[in-house]
N, C-alpha and C positions, 0 to 999 in steps of 0.2 A: 650102524654108525660106525666107520672102520676101526681097526684095530691100531692102527700111529694117531688118533684121535682122544680115541679111547682110554687106551693107558697113563695116556699123562694128563686127565681131567681127573680119572681117580688119585693118580702120584699127587696131584694139585691139594684134590680135597683129601686128604688123609691126611699130609701137612698139616693143612690150617687147622683138622682136630689134634695132632700133636702140637701142636705150638699152643694153641688152645685151653690146652692140659694141664700144660709145662708148672704153672704155677697153682695149682688147682688142692695137690696135698700143702701148699706151703701158706695159699692163704688162706687154710681151717686153720691149720697150725696156729700164725702167727694171730689170726681173732678170737683164741682159743683163749691165750696164750694176755692177750692184750686186756680181753674182758676180763679176764678173773684177777688181774692185773693192777685195773678199777678198780674192781670191789672193794681187793682190801687197798687202794689209796683210797674209796669212799670211807672207810668203815675205817680208819687213820684219822680222816678228819682234815681232807685236802679234797674237798669238793668243789671247796670253791678255790681255789688257784684260774688262774689263768691258763696253767699248761692243761690242767686237767679237763677241760673248756673243751680249748684244743685239740684236749686226744678223745676227748668223745663226738667231737665235730666227723674229724677222723674217722672215728672207728664204724658212726653211722653212715659216713660214704665208703668204706669196704666191703661194710655189709650187704648193704648195695650191689655194691661193684659186682659182691660174692655171687647173688640172683644173677645179674644178668651176664654171670663164664666172665668180666674181666677182671681174669685172677691174677694177674703179672699188676696190675694196676689197685688190685685189691690189696698182693702183697707188699706194696710199698706203703701204701696207706696206710697198714696195721704195724710195720715196721715204726713207720715214723707216731706212729701214735700210741708204743712205745717206748720211744725216746719220751714222749712230754709226760708220758704217766711216771718214769723216771724224777725228771724234772720238778714233777709236782709234787713228786715224795720226798724230794729233797729241798723244799720248798722255795722253788722259782717259780 
């Protein structure tokens, strides 16, 4: 393959890899914090609230996205889940 074709293809591949992993740490951190907060909310007796159920559903989706390297979506879902956990603990 010619160098003028190979170099752009390599750059494109590396950019794709960098974009895919940009949210990897954030996803892991947000998921870890959210699961801990969810456990705390459950221990405090908020497991029956609608917000708790929404948070659990979002965390399940976030974990699935993490497994398929959808790190940006994972981060968004985990952050949203943490919002619902706070709502649950506030009794909403």
